[in-house]
Backbone of each chain as ProteinMPNN parsed JSONL, in Angstrom:
{"seq_chain_A": "MAIEVRIPTILRNLTDGAKAVEGKGGTLDELFADLDVRHPGLRARLVDDKGLRKFVNVYLNDEDVRFLGGLDTALSDGDNVTILPAVAGG", "coords_chain_A": {"N_chain_A": [[40.643, 77.16, 4.692], [38.706, 75.653, 7.252], [36.293, 74.994, 9.853], [36.138, 71.963, 11.486], [33.433, 69.881, 12.286], [32.297, 67.495, 14.441], [29.709, 65.16, 14.306], [27.127, 63.711, 16.244], [25.641, 60.371, 16.311], [22.801, 60.596, 16.6], [22.143, 62.967, 15.33], [22.773, 62.697, 12.72], [20.93, 62.306, 10.751], [20.409, 64.763, 9.84], [22.603, 65.471, 8.446], [22.948, 64.037, 6.164], [23.919, 61.586, 6.942], [26.591, 62.037, 7.425], [29.529, 61.871, 9.438], [31.128, 63.934, 10.12], [31.191, 67.42, 9.458], [31.861, 70.499, 7.676], [32.299, 73.921, 8.577], [31.946, 77.547, 8.987], [32.846, 80.472, 10.908], [33.133, 83.141, 13.292], [32.484, 82.845, 15.88], [31.025, 80.368, 18.053], [28.269, 80.549, 17.888], [27.936, 81.797, 15.379], [29.023, 79.812, 13.787], [27.157, 77.713, 14.12], [24.939, 78.913, 12.936], [25.858, 79.095, 10.327], [26.168, 76.359, 9.703], [23.535, 75.604, 9.75], [22.491, 76.549, 7.406], [23.257, 74.758, 5.417], [22.477, 72.423, 6.598], [19.612, 72.236, 7.449], [17.778, 72.756, 10.427], [19.569, 71.755, 12.191], [20.709, 73.661, 13.934], [18.594, 74.239, 15.652], [18.47, 71.989, 17.187], [20.545, 72.257, 18.853], [20.565, 74.688, 20.111], [18.53, 76.788, 22.095], [16.113, 79.374, 22.979], [17.363, 80.247, 25.218], [20.009, 79.835, 24.94], [22.794, 77.61, 24.614], [21.593, 74.319, 24.437], [20.659, 72.446, 27.307], [21.184, 69.703, 27.498], [23.075, 69.074, 25.619], [26.363, 68.514, 24.769], [29.06, 70.502, 23.844], [32.206, 70.688, 22.438], [35.215, 72.472, 22.122], [38.098, 71.88, 20.509], [38.481, 69.745, 22.337], [37.778, 70.923, 24.789], [35.137, 71.563, 26.987], [32.69, 73.777, 25.939], [31.154, 75.152, 27.741], [32.805, 75.868, 29.749], [34.311, 77.668, 28.528], [33.441, 80.161, 26.486], [30.73, 79.616, 26.078], [28.139, 80.05, 23.707], [29.331, 82.288, 22.703], [31.953, 81.688, 22.4], [35.087, 82.143, 20.901], [36.205, 81.252, 17.632], [38.697, 79.771, 15.48], [40.109, 79.306, 12.204], [40.679, 75.934, 11.387], [40.099, 74.899, 13.83], [38.629, 72.301, 15.886], [35.418, 71.112, 16.425], [33.337, 69.303, 18.557], [30.31, 67.594, 18.907], [28.266, 66.167, 21.323], [25.566, 64.235, 22.572], [24.498, 64.782, 25.861], [24.752, 62.31, 28.416], [22.337, 61.446, 30.506], [19.904, 61.455, 33.184], [17.199, 60.445, 35.346]], "CA_chain_A": [[40.515, 76.396, 5.937], [37.401, 75.766, 7.868], [36.203, 74.356, 11.161], [35.539, 70.642, 11.383], [32.448, 69.645, 13.34], [31.914, 66.078, 14.526], [28.261, 65.06, 14.509], [26.769, 62.434, 16.886], [24.713, 59.484, 15.593], [21.404, 61.018, 16.63], [21.906, 64.137, 14.473], [23.286, 62.469, 11.357], [19.831, 62.393, 9.773], [20.428, 66.146, 9.331], [23.846, 65.696, 7.69], [23.003, 62.94, 5.181], [24.702, 60.476, 7.476], [28.003, 62.376, 7.608], [30.029, 61.903, 10.815], [31.751, 65.238, 10.326], [30.899, 68.402, 8.419], [32.693, 71.687, 7.84], [31.576, 75.176, 8.621], [32.813, 78.673, 9.315], [32.244, 81.439, 11.815], [34.07, 83.706, 14.257], [32.067, 82.347, 17.188], [30.233, 79.147, 17.974], [26.941, 80.965, 17.435], [28.025, 82.0, 13.925], [29.257, 78.497, 13.175], [25.885, 76.979, 14.088], [24.097, 79.575, 11.93], [26.403, 78.698, 9.031], [25.834, 74.944, 9.478], [22.09, 75.476, 9.56], [22.171, 76.864, 6.012], [23.412, 73.52, 4.64], [21.859, 71.316, 7.337], [18.516, 72.923, 8.142], [17.245, 72.072, 11.598], [20.664, 71.386, 13.102], [20.88, 74.672, 14.969], [17.505, 74.15, 16.635], [18.727, 70.858, 18.073], [21.692, 72.592, 19.698], [20.382, 75.986, 20.75], [17.159, 77.296, 22.242], [16.154, 80.828, 23.174], [18.2, 80.575, 26.377], [21.41, 79.557, 24.631], [23.12, 76.217, 24.332], [20.675, 73.41, 25.124], [21.26, 71.908, 28.527], [21.634, 68.325, 27.383], [23.997, 68.904, 24.509], [27.733, 68.91, 25.09], [29.84, 70.969, 22.699], [33.612, 70.813, 22.815], [36.131, 73.123, 21.181], [39.421, 71.269, 20.707], [38.42, 68.897, 23.543], [37.339, 71.654, 25.989], [33.703, 71.82, 27.048], [32.545, 75.23, 25.714], [30.533, 75.776, 28.92], [33.888, 76.428, 30.564], [34.957, 78.705, 27.713], [32.484, 81.276, 26.434], [29.414, 79.201, 25.591], [27.907, 80.354, 22.292], [30.215, 83.395, 22.298], [33.324, 81.204, 22.29], [35.717, 82.53, 19.633], [36.742, 80.146, 16.845], [39.673, 80.1, 14.439], [40.251, 78.283, 11.169], [41.448, 74.763, 11.809], [39.578, 74.375, 15.096], [37.74, 71.154, 15.846], [34.268, 71.174, 17.329], [32.673, 68.004, 18.707], [29.002, 67.655, 19.552], [27.806, 64.889, 21.895], [24.414, 64.359, 23.467], [24.835, 64.432, 27.244], [24.087, 61.105, 28.892], [21.8, 61.89, 31.785], [18.542, 61.029, 33.467], [16.844, 60.505, 36.763]], "C_chain_A": [[39.155, 76.65, 6.572], [37.457, 75.095, 9.242], [35.517, 73.012, 10.973], [34.62, 70.404, 12.571], [32.057, 68.177, 13.321], [30.477, 65.968, 15.035], [27.929, 63.716, 15.174], [25.714, 61.668, 16.084], [23.31, 60.08, 15.477], [21.106, 62.221, 15.727], [22.323, 63.909, 13.022], [22.19, 62.405, 10.31], [19.776, 63.797, 9.173], [21.663, 66.433, 8.489], [24.027, 64.61, 6.621], [23.912, 61.818, 5.645], [26.155, 60.814, 7.759], [28.369, 62.455, 9.094], [30.667, 63.238, 11.142], [31.382, 66.141, 9.164], [31.808, 69.61, 8.652], [31.83, 72.937, 7.841], [32.532, 76.311, 8.899], [32.065, 79.639, 10.226], [33.281, 81.909, 12.817], [33.74, 83.273, 15.675], [31.262, 81.066, 16.967], [28.83, 79.45, 17.433], [26.918, 81.141, 15.915], [28.235, 80.683, 13.188], [27.942, 77.728, 13.048], [24.934, 77.583, 13.052], [24.543, 79.161, 10.532], [26.033, 77.247, 8.718], [24.365, 74.775, 9.13], [21.657, 75.794, 8.127], [22.224, 75.584, 5.171], [22.718, 72.33, 5.294], [20.703, 71.877, 8.155], [17.977, 72.084, 9.304], [18.317, 71.74, 12.618], [20.772, 72.369, 14.265], [19.825, 74.52, 16.068], [17.698, 72.98, 17.599], [19.82, 71.173, 19.086], [21.433, 73.804, 20.586], [18.892, 76.235, 20.947], [17.235, 78.777, 22.601], [16.978, 81.238, 24.4], [19.678, 80.323, 26.122], [21.602, 78.096, 24.296], [22.18, 75.302, 25.112], [21.4, 72.668, 26.244], [21.844, 70.513, 28.317], [22.366, 68.032, 26.085], [25.364, 69.343, 25.008], [28.425, 69.335, 23.805], [31.257, 71.222, 23.187], [34.367, 71.543, 21.717], [37.515, 72.572, 21.476], [39.499, 70.558, 22.06], [38.091, 69.63, 24.842], [35.837, 71.86, 25.91], [33.481, 73.343, 26.926], [31.825, 75.933, 26.874], [31.582, 76.42, 29.812], [34.693, 77.437, 29.775], [33.957, 79.854, 27.655], [31.095, 80.894, 25.963], [29.278, 79.512, 24.11], [28.802, 81.481, 21.781], [31.676, 82.968, 22.149], [33.898, 81.534, 20.908], [36.338, 81.319, 18.954], [37.768, 80.659, 15.85], [39.672, 78.981, 13.411], [41.1, 77.143, 11.705], [41.004, 74.196, 13.138], [38.727, 73.134, 14.846], [36.651, 71.298, 16.873], [33.622, 69.79, 17.355], [31.357, 68.206, 19.433], [28.655, 66.261, 20.074], [26.534, 65.129, 22.693], [24.878, 63.997, 24.882], [24.119, 63.136, 27.58], [23.651, 61.395, 30.31], [20.399, 61.35, 31.966], [18.298, 61.064, 34.953], [16.82, 59.142, 37.388]], "O_chain_A": [[38.559, 77.718, 6.433], [38.518, 74.69, 9.718], [34.445, 72.932, 10.373], [34.977, 70.687, 13.715], [31.55, 67.672, 12.319], [30.088, 66.58, 16.029], [28.405, 62.679, 14.713], [24.988, 62.252, 15.279], [22.706, 60.074, 14.404], [19.947, 62.469, 15.393], [22.236, 64.816, 12.195], [22.472, 62.443, 9.112], [19.169, 64.002, 8.122], [21.774, 67.501, 7.887], [25.154, 64.31, 6.228], [24.591, 61.179, 4.841], [26.889, 59.974, 8.278], [27.631, 63.021, 9.9], [30.739, 63.63, 12.306], [31.273, 65.689, 8.024], [32.445, 69.725, 9.699], [30.783, 73.0, 7.198], [33.74, 76.116, 9.033], [30.837, 79.63, 10.307], [34.203, 81.167, 13.157], [34.589, 83.321, 16.564], [30.877, 80.736, 15.846], [28.286, 78.697, 16.626], [25.989, 80.687, 15.247], [27.693, 80.47, 12.104], [27.648, 77.16, 11.996], [24.21, 76.856, 12.371], [23.714, 78.907, 9.658], [25.631, 76.937, 7.596], [23.994, 73.921, 8.324], [20.591, 75.365, 7.685], [21.36, 75.348, 4.326], [22.406, 71.344, 4.626], [20.784, 71.987, 9.378], [17.753, 70.88, 9.178], [18.011, 71.472, 13.78], [20.907, 71.972, 15.422], [20.123, 74.654, 17.255], [17.149, 72.983, 18.701], [20.0, 70.444, 20.061], [22.004, 73.931, 21.669], [18.085, 75.929, 20.069], [18.31, 79.374, 22.533], [17.257, 82.42, 24.602], [20.51, 80.572, 26.994], [20.709, 77.432, 23.77], [21.99, 75.487, 26.314], [22.576, 72.319, 26.137], [22.879, 70.179, 28.893], [22.301, 66.935, 25.531], [25.505, 70.414, 25.598], [28.384, 68.623, 22.802], [31.478, 71.878, 24.205], [34.182, 71.268, 20.531], [38.048, 72.774, 22.567], [40.449, 70.741, 22.822], [38.123, 69.014, 25.908], [35.321, 72.284, 24.876], [34.024, 74.11, 27.721], [31.875, 77.158, 26.984], [31.305, 77.378, 30.533], [35.656, 78.005, 30.29], [33.658, 80.459, 28.684], [30.348, 81.752, 25.494], [30.204, 79.265, 23.337], [29.009, 81.617, 20.575], [32.534, 83.784, 21.812], [33.283, 81.246, 19.882], [36.926, 80.462, 19.613], [37.727, 81.815, 15.429], [39.283, 77.851, 13.707], [42.104, 77.357, 12.384], [41.469, 73.132, 13.546], [38.181, 72.938, 13.76], [36.912, 71.571, 18.044], [33.389, 69.183, 16.309], [31.293, 68.9, 20.447], [28.744, 65.282, 19.332], [26.434, 66.121, 23.415], [25.58, 63.002, 25.066], [23.016, 62.884, 27.095], [24.477, 61.569, 31.206], [19.784, 60.85, 31.024], [19.076, 61.631, 35.72], [16.539, 59.014, 38.579]]}, "seq_chain_B": "MLTIERALVDLIVAHARADHPDEACGVIAGPAGSDRPVRHIAMANAERSPTFYRFDSQEQLKVWREMDDRDEEPVVIYHSHTATEAYPSRTDVSYAAEPNAHYVLVSTRDADDVEFRSYRILDGEVTEEEVTVVDAYA", "coords_chain_B": {"N_chain_B": [[16.204, 42.16, 22.039], [18.502, 41.793, 24.741], [21.61, 40.336, 24.934], [23.928, 39.276, 27.212], [27.028, 38.854, 28.951], [27.465, 37.087, 32.019], [29.512, 37.958, 33.741], [29.706, 40.665, 33.121], [27.221, 41.618, 33.874], [27.492, 41.217, 36.595], [29.512, 43.079, 37.148], [28.208, 45.513, 36.649], [26.16, 45.437, 38.555], [27.682, 45.342, 40.895], [28.923, 47.839, 40.767], [26.681, 49.512, 40.983], [25.803, 48.83, 43.544], [28.021, 49.667, 45.035], [27.982, 52.434, 44.768], [25.58, 53.142, 45.839], [23.887, 55.124, 48.293], [23.754, 56.851, 46.065], [23.091, 57.367, 42.552], [24.48, 55.163, 40.166], [26.407, 55.041, 37.108], [27.202, 54.088, 33.73], [28.897, 52.508, 30.931], [28.734, 49.847, 28.557], [30.878, 49.008, 26.188], [31.061, 47.887, 22.768], [32.02, 46.119, 19.742], [31.346, 48.11, 16.869], [28.147, 47.887, 15.467], [27.846, 45.242, 16.196], [26.17, 44.62, 18.286], [26.947, 43.532, 20.648], [27.814, 43.59, 23.931], [30.915, 44.282, 25.483], [33.127, 45.644, 26.752], [33.519, 46.987, 29.873], [32.879, 50.153, 31.233], [33.028, 52.088, 33.907], [31.408, 55.032, 34.75], [31.838, 58.319, 36.112], [29.332, 59.724, 38.157], [28.407, 62.82, 37.596], [26.581, 64.307, 38.945], [26.375, 63.246, 41.451], [24.145, 62.126, 42.95], [21.169, 60.865, 44.564], [18.95, 60.794, 42.975], [19.414, 61.531, 40.389], [21.406, 61.401, 37.407], [24.361, 62.144, 35.557], [26.684, 61.923, 32.997], [30.042, 62.911, 33.42], [31.145, 65.606, 31.504], [33.684, 65.923, 30.355], [34.929, 63.48, 30.831], [33.214, 61.894, 29.391], [33.708, 62.715, 26.742], [36.319, 61.798, 26.395], [35.969, 59.009, 26.682], [34.147, 58.482, 24.601], [35.652, 59.215, 22.359], [37.678, 57.319, 22.566], [36.203, 55.006, 22.097], [35.449, 55.496, 19.459], [37.981, 55.43, 18.215], [38.57, 52.772, 18.55], [36.737, 51.529, 17.019], [34.292, 51.04, 18.249], [31.044, 51.1, 19.871], [28.63, 52.574, 22.155], [27.12, 49.974, 23.461], [25.616, 49.187, 25.603], [24.044, 51.366, 27.866], [24.047, 52.157, 31.138], [22.318, 52.783, 34.259], [21.599, 53.312, 37.761], [18.677, 53.011, 39.814], [17.904, 54.058, 43.013], [15.935, 53.975, 44.896], [13.632, 53.324, 43.694], [11.665, 51.488, 41.242], [13.265, 49.551, 38.593], [12.79, 51.034, 36.121], [12.553, 53.163, 33.284], [12.618, 56.615, 34.059], [10.719, 59.685, 33.603], [12.555, 61.692, 32.963], [14.714, 60.106, 32.147], [13.743, 59.142, 29.748], [13.349, 61.47, 28.245], [15.95, 62.388, 27.867], [17.286, 60.386, 26.547], [19.504, 59.556, 24.048], [20.892, 57.89, 22.377], [20.295, 56.054, 19.813], [20.911, 53.393, 19.183], [21.491, 52.078, 21.484], [21.198, 49.762, 24.25], [19.314, 50.47, 26.974], [20.042, 49.975, 30.175], [18.668, 49.355, 33.324], [19.168, 49.268, 36.792], [17.975, 48.345, 39.922], [18.636, 49.23, 43.214], [17.126, 49.247, 45.443], [16.348, 47.205, 47.109], [18.238, 45.488, 49.413], [18.956, 42.821, 49.257], [18.097, 41.772, 46.919], [18.295, 42.138, 43.409], [17.183, 44.18, 40.776], [17.382, 43.893, 37.336], [17.053, 45.263, 34.336], [16.233, 45.833, 30.857], [15.943, 48.212, 28.185], [14.721, 49.684, 25.138], [14.941, 52.947, 24.001], [13.356, 55.192, 22.103], [12.706, 58.061, 20.328], [11.143, 59.055, 22.453], [9.698, 56.863, 23.179], [9.313, 53.977, 25.16], [10.478, 50.689, 25.2], [10.406, 47.669, 26.749], [12.775, 45.012, 26.882], [13.736, 41.557, 26.491], [16.182, 40.058, 28.627], [18.99, 38.148, 28.176], [21.147, 36.256, 29.951], [24.359, 35.063, 29.644], [27.024, 32.617, 30.081], [29.278, 32.823, 28.514], [29.859, 34.437, 25.36], [28.73, 32.886, 22.37]], "CA_chain_B": [[16.726, 41.374, 23.16], [19.892, 42.03, 25.133], [22.376, 39.167, 25.372], [25.067, 39.845, 27.942], [27.749, 37.894, 29.79], [27.22, 37.168, 33.457], [30.568, 38.743, 34.388], [29.398, 42.086, 32.913], [26.073, 41.906, 34.745], [28.037, 41.295, 37.955], [30.248, 44.344, 37.275], [27.222, 46.6, 36.715], [25.48, 45.346, 39.855], [28.661, 45.707, 41.931], [29.091, 49.289, 40.684], [25.462, 50.123, 41.532], [25.835, 48.612, 45.003], [29.105, 50.449, 45.637], [27.648, 53.864, 44.774], [24.343, 53.342, 46.599], [22.565, 55.526, 47.789], [23.754, 57.674, 44.856], [22.935, 56.608, 41.318], [25.71, 54.804, 39.45], [26.154, 55.026, 35.675], [28.342, 53.654, 32.932], [28.735, 52.068, 29.555], [29.438, 48.662, 28.078], [31.183, 49.217, 24.779], [31.235, 46.681, 21.981], [32.325, 46.435, 18.345], [30.257, 48.815, 16.196], [27.281, 47.053, 14.643], [27.805, 43.846, 16.655], [25.146, 44.497, 19.319], [27.524, 42.668, 21.669], [28.536, 44.356, 24.947], [32.177, 43.603, 25.785], [34.087, 46.357, 27.593], [32.823, 47.756, 30.909], [33.482, 51.428, 31.618], [32.262, 52.752, 34.966], [31.544, 56.474, 34.599], [31.514, 59.11, 37.298], [28.074, 60.468, 38.12], [28.783, 64.203, 37.9], [25.57, 64.883, 39.841], [26.492, 62.586, 42.764], [22.812, 62.323, 43.493], [20.348, 59.656, 44.644], [17.789, 60.869, 42.085], [19.759, 62.028, 39.069], [22.774, 61.104, 36.996], [24.837, 62.756, 34.327], [28.1, 61.636, 32.757], [30.928, 64.069, 33.412], [31.269, 65.886, 30.067], [35.064, 65.732, 29.911], [35.16, 62.028, 30.81], [32.422, 61.336, 28.281], [34.413, 62.974, 25.488], [37.478, 60.891, 26.367], [35.49, 57.64, 26.473], [33.527, 58.401, 23.258], [36.8, 59.244, 21.445], [38.336, 56.025, 22.659], [35.342, 54.041, 21.399], [35.597, 55.821, 18.039], [39.292, 54.956, 17.766], [38.585, 51.299, 18.582], [35.584, 51.055, 16.238], [33.28, 50.55, 19.175], [29.948, 52.018, 20.177], [28.031, 52.245, 23.455], [26.071, 48.969, 23.235], [24.758, 49.312, 26.789], [24.204, 52.525, 28.753], [23.309, 51.745, 32.34], [22.362, 53.55, 35.504], [20.815, 52.676, 38.814], [17.704, 53.714, 40.636], [18.279, 53.582, 44.35], [14.761, 53.868, 45.77], [12.446, 53.034, 42.882], [11.713, 50.396, 40.281], [14.222, 49.648, 37.485], [12.02, 51.399, 34.929], [12.995, 54.52, 32.919], [11.834, 57.747, 34.536], [10.406, 60.631, 32.539], [13.792, 62.357, 32.512], [15.501, 59.122, 31.386], [13.185, 59.04, 28.398], [13.533, 62.698, 27.472], [17.362, 62.624, 27.531], [17.877, 59.249, 25.835], [19.925, 60.093, 22.749], [21.687, 56.92, 21.618], [19.231, 55.191, 19.283], [21.294, 51.981, 19.063], [21.902, 51.528, 22.778], [20.296, 49.125, 25.204], [19.342, 51.217, 28.229], [19.888, 49.04, 31.287], [18.394, 49.943, 34.638], [19.355, 48.389, 37.931], [17.47, 48.972, 41.142], [19.306, 48.769, 44.44], [16.275, 49.597, 46.587], [16.326, 46.044, 47.992], [19.636, 45.14, 49.655], [19.232, 41.396, 49.013], [17.628, 41.346, 45.618], [18.595, 43.194, 42.467], [16.409, 44.187, 39.531], [18.25, 44.212, 36.198], [16.128, 45.255, 33.198], [16.774, 46.537, 29.694], [14.936, 48.927, 27.388], [15.062, 50.546, 24.005], [14.227, 54.223, 24.13], [13.461, 55.809, 20.789], [11.707, 59.115, 20.114], [10.233, 59.19, 23.584], [8.939, 55.641, 23.427], [10.075, 52.971, 25.907], [10.098, 49.295, 24.972], [11.229, 46.753, 27.533], [13.207, 43.855, 26.093], [14.194, 40.405, 27.257], [17.614, 40.016, 28.894], [19.518, 36.786, 28.253], [22.479, 36.269, 30.553], [25.095, 33.849, 29.237], [28.338, 32.5, 30.72], [30.212, 33.37, 27.526], [29.23, 34.547, 24.048], [29.025, 31.719, 21.504]], "C_chain_B": [[18.177, 41.76, 23.451], [20.506, 40.707, 25.57], [23.667, 39.686, 25.982], [25.708, 38.788, 28.839], [27.528, 38.175, 31.269], [28.258, 38.065, 34.157], [30.284, 40.242, 34.257], [28.211, 42.513, 33.771], [26.585, 42.097, 36.177], [28.777, 42.619, 38.179], [29.285, 45.531, 37.426], [26.56, 46.613, 38.097], [26.431, 45.777, 40.978], [28.868, 47.227, 41.949], [27.882, 49.996, 41.317], [25.419, 49.992, 43.053], [26.863, 49.53, 45.673], [28.719, 51.927, 45.752], [26.349, 54.169, 45.516], [24.651, 54.122, 47.874], [22.576, 56.512, 46.619], [23.547, 56.778, 43.632], [24.306, 56.366, 40.687], [25.385, 54.784, 37.958], [27.397, 54.604, 34.92], [27.916, 53.113, 31.585], [29.337, 50.677, 29.412], [29.623, 48.866, 26.581], [31.289, 47.87, 24.076], [31.547, 47.067, 20.555], [31.118, 47.06, 17.651], [29.456, 47.845, 15.329], [27.107, 45.628, 15.145], [26.657, 43.572, 17.62], [25.64, 43.624, 20.477], [28.32, 43.49, 22.69], [29.77, 43.604, 25.427], [32.988, 44.307, 26.869], [33.351, 47.273, 28.569], [33.58, 49.036, 31.243], [32.568, 52.068, 32.667], [32.483, 54.251, 34.821], [31.254, 57.147, 35.942], [30.133, 59.721, 37.105], [28.375, 61.896, 38.567], [27.793, 64.857, 38.856], [25.716, 64.375, 41.277], [25.192, 62.696, 43.555], [22.066, 61.004, 43.583], [19.184, 59.664, 43.655], [18.13, 61.299, 40.66], [21.158, 61.55, 38.706], [23.096, 61.873, 35.726], [26.305, 62.397, 34.177], [28.861, 62.956, 32.828], [31.307, 64.358, 31.948], [32.684, 65.627, 29.548], [35.405, 64.234, 29.831], [34.412, 61.39, 29.636], [33.14, 61.531, 26.951], [35.567, 61.992, 25.321], [37.023, 59.47, 26.016], [34.89, 57.481, 25.072], [34.607, 58.412, 22.171], [37.457, 57.881, 21.359], [37.516, 54.961, 21.914], [35.457, 54.232, 19.891], [36.888, 55.234, 17.48], [39.341, 53.435, 17.68], [37.455, 50.702, 17.771], [34.53, 50.411, 17.12], [32.133, 51.549, 19.252], [29.396, 51.659, 21.555], [26.871, 51.271, 23.24], [25.069, 49.006, 24.399], [25.081, 50.627, 27.487], [23.382, 52.206, 29.99], [23.336, 52.813, 33.418], [21.459, 52.888, 36.521], [19.748, 53.62, 39.34], [17.885, 53.166, 42.045], [17.09, 53.457, 45.29], [13.509, 53.469, 45.01], [12.722, 51.878, 41.93], [12.749, 50.643, 39.178], [13.465, 49.886, 36.18], [12.38, 52.844, 34.58], [12.041, 55.611, 33.43], [11.55, 58.684, 33.366], [11.665, 61.334, 32.029], [14.677, 61.388, 31.728], [15.05, 59.098, 29.933], [13.49, 60.302, 27.603], [14.989, 62.93, 27.087], [18.004, 61.488, 26.749], [18.225, 59.66, 24.406], [20.846, 59.149, 21.985], [20.721, 55.871, 21.073], [19.595, 53.71, 19.226], [21.567, 51.311, 20.395], [20.785, 50.755, 23.467], [20.416, 49.94, 26.49], [19.032, 50.252, 29.366], [19.641, 49.815, 32.576], [18.511, 48.88, 35.712], [18.72, 49.091, 39.113], [18.153, 48.352, 42.344], [18.449, 49.05, 45.664], [16.192, 48.443, 47.589], [17.764, 45.549, 48.157], [19.959, 43.697, 49.273], [18.926, 40.971, 47.587], [17.935, 42.477, 44.645], [17.694, 43.054, 41.235], [17.337, 44.628, 38.425], [17.38, 44.117, 34.955], [16.677, 46.116, 32.066], [15.661, 47.077, 28.797], [15.561, 49.505, 26.13], [14.281, 51.833, 24.217], [14.448, 54.997, 22.841], [12.341, 56.821, 20.63], [10.67, 59.162, 21.22], [9.439, 57.94, 23.912], [9.829, 54.574, 24.067], [9.567, 51.575, 25.559], [11.001, 48.411, 25.814], [11.591, 45.557, 26.673], [13.701, 42.759, 27.025], [15.701, 40.509, 27.466], [18.027, 38.551, 29.002], [20.942, 36.871, 28.785], [23.162, 34.952, 30.219], [26.439, 33.819, 29.971], [29.414, 33.075, 29.818], [29.491, 33.441, 26.194], [29.653, 33.368, 23.187], [30.076, 32.091, 20.474]], "O_chain_B": [[18.966, 42.017, 22.541], [19.988, 40.038, 26.464], [24.407, 40.441, 25.35], [25.022, 37.94, 29.41], [27.421, 39.321, 31.704], [27.915, 38.834, 35.055], [30.583, 41.009, 35.171], [28.188, 43.614, 34.322], [26.166, 43.017, 36.879], [28.689, 43.212, 39.254], [29.52, 46.434, 38.229], [26.42, 47.664, 38.722], [26.031, 46.491, 41.897], [28.976, 47.829, 43.017], [28.036, 50.948, 42.082], [25.043, 50.93, 43.757], [26.608, 50.094, 46.737], [29.085, 52.592, 46.721], [26.052, 55.332, 45.792], [25.648, 53.792, 48.517], [21.511, 56.974, 46.209], [23.802, 55.574, 43.684], [25.169, 57.244, 40.677], [24.242, 54.543, 37.572], [28.515, 54.748, 35.416], [26.767, 53.236, 31.16], [30.331, 50.357, 30.063], [28.661, 48.894, 25.814], [31.568, 46.847, 24.701], [31.362, 48.225, 20.178], [29.992, 46.594, 17.824], [30.026, 47.078, 14.553], [26.308, 44.874, 14.589], [26.217, 42.43, 17.759], [24.833, 43.045, 21.205], [29.377, 44.028, 22.36], [29.686, 42.418, 25.743], [33.48, 43.664, 27.796], [32.657, 48.205, 28.165], [34.782, 49.002, 31.505], [31.472, 52.531, 32.349], [33.628, 54.701, 34.774], [30.528, 56.616, 36.782], [29.801, 60.182, 36.013], [28.574, 62.157, 39.754], [28.122, 65.849, 39.507], [25.23, 65.01, 42.213], [25.138, 63.262, 44.647], [22.297, 60.109, 42.769], [18.498, 58.653, 43.506], [17.241, 61.42, 39.818], [21.993, 61.321, 39.581], [22.214, 62.204, 34.934], [27.084, 62.546, 35.118], [28.384, 63.987, 32.355], [31.743, 63.455, 31.235], [32.856, 65.161, 28.422], [36.073, 63.783, 28.901], [34.911, 60.474, 28.983], [33.178, 60.62, 26.125], [35.767, 61.426, 24.246], [37.616, 58.812, 25.161], [35.102, 56.455, 24.425], [34.491, 57.698, 21.175], [37.75, 57.359, 20.283], [38.068, 54.127, 21.197], [35.551, 53.263, 19.138], [36.894, 54.62, 16.413], [40.056, 52.873, 16.85], [37.23, 49.493, 17.823], [33.955, 49.377, 16.78], [32.23, 52.679, 18.772], [29.66, 50.571, 22.067], [25.769, 51.685, 22.879], [23.86, 48.877, 24.21], [26.25, 50.965, 27.679], [22.17, 52.009, 29.907], [24.251, 53.634, 33.483], [20.657, 52.015, 36.189], [19.892, 54.843, 39.316], [18.004, 51.957, 42.241], [17.22, 52.889, 46.375], [12.446, 53.294, 45.606], [13.839, 51.371, 41.828], [13.074, 51.788, 38.865], [13.491, 49.063, 35.265], [12.502, 53.676, 35.48], [10.825, 55.53, 33.252], [12.077, 58.496, 32.27], [11.828, 61.545, 30.827], [15.319, 61.785, 30.756], [15.865, 59.04, 29.013], [13.848, 60.227, 26.427], [15.257, 63.597, 26.088], [19.153, 61.608, 26.326], [17.349, 60.065, 23.642], [21.513, 59.57, 21.04], [20.368, 54.919, 21.769], [18.708, 52.856, 19.22], [21.845, 50.113, 20.443], [19.601, 51.046, 23.296], [21.512, 50.08, 27.033], [17.907, 49.772, 29.501], [20.321, 50.798, 32.871], [18.027, 47.758, 35.567], [18.901, 50.295, 39.293], [18.24, 47.132, 42.48], [18.953, 49.09, 46.786], [15.99, 48.672, 48.782], [18.432, 45.229, 47.174], [21.115, 43.38, 48.993], [19.422, 39.953, 47.105], [17.848, 43.649, 45.011], [17.477, 41.954, 40.726], [18.016, 45.645, 38.562], [17.001, 43.017, 34.551], [17.487, 47.015, 32.292], [14.592, 46.48, 28.672], [16.76, 49.776, 26.071], [13.102, 51.805, 24.571], [15.565, 55.405, 22.524], [11.166, 56.486, 20.777], [9.473, 59.292, 20.964], [8.603, 57.948, 24.816], [10.933, 54.298, 23.599], [8.366, 51.314, 25.617], [12.217, 48.397, 25.624], [10.802, 45.134, 25.828], [14.035, 43.002, 28.185], [16.419, 40.991, 26.591], [17.484, 37.803, 29.815], [21.823, 37.469, 28.166], [22.626, 33.873, 30.473], [26.933, 34.851, 30.424], [30.345, 33.732, 30.283], [28.618, 32.621, 25.91], [30.792, 32.907, 23.263], [30.461, 31.256, 19.655]]}, "name": "protein", "num_of_chains": 2, "seq": "MAIEVRIPTILRNLTDGAKAVEGKGGTLDELFADLDVRHPGLRARLVDDKGLRKFVNVYLNDEDVRFLGGLDTALSDGDNVTILPAVAGGMLTIERALVDLIVAHARADHPDEACGVIAGPAGSDRPVRHIAMANAERSPTFYRFDSQEQLKVWREMDDRDEEPVVIYHSHTATEAYPSRTDVSYAAEPNAHYVLVSTRDADDVEFRSYRILDGEVTEEEVTVVDAYA"}
């Protein structure tokens, strides 16, 4: 079992067009590191040196991870992670 | 070019007027690949601000899921400017992340007149496009 990760349109150039990919990790941070091995560059689009990028929304089983533990959020096999670019501006 | 029904333009303008002086924002969904805006979804502006907007993350997930289930995509993403021109700001450009969307801007700075303009925003580059308003799609 693994963790399914849904990828938004704008990042599918890093997943060969795949809408969803699988990865593993005990935390979100580990999951992103694992994904980056097969999809180089993906992690950098999600995380910067301060943590989760401000204008990326990441959901664990439909909960915004900002209200869970951010990058330290614990994951289990069978979890679903969804990534969406925030829609924002001035 | 954006082709859009008059009734949808009216809904966007009414939403922008109702939320003035805060910025209003929302989506017009349409069948994936059709480039045809059909279903109006007014979104909450989580910032409730006259100078900034952001979709509420939980509402966005729900709406994006729903579009996925219905084989739709966000054909139009709109928001209002309440004191300035209907032209994408620097932040609008840096956060634009839906390459297939028409970014519509409405300005409510003039109470009697409304500016309704549409743009493509790709890799930091803004291109204004013509807007054709029709009574009904052919």
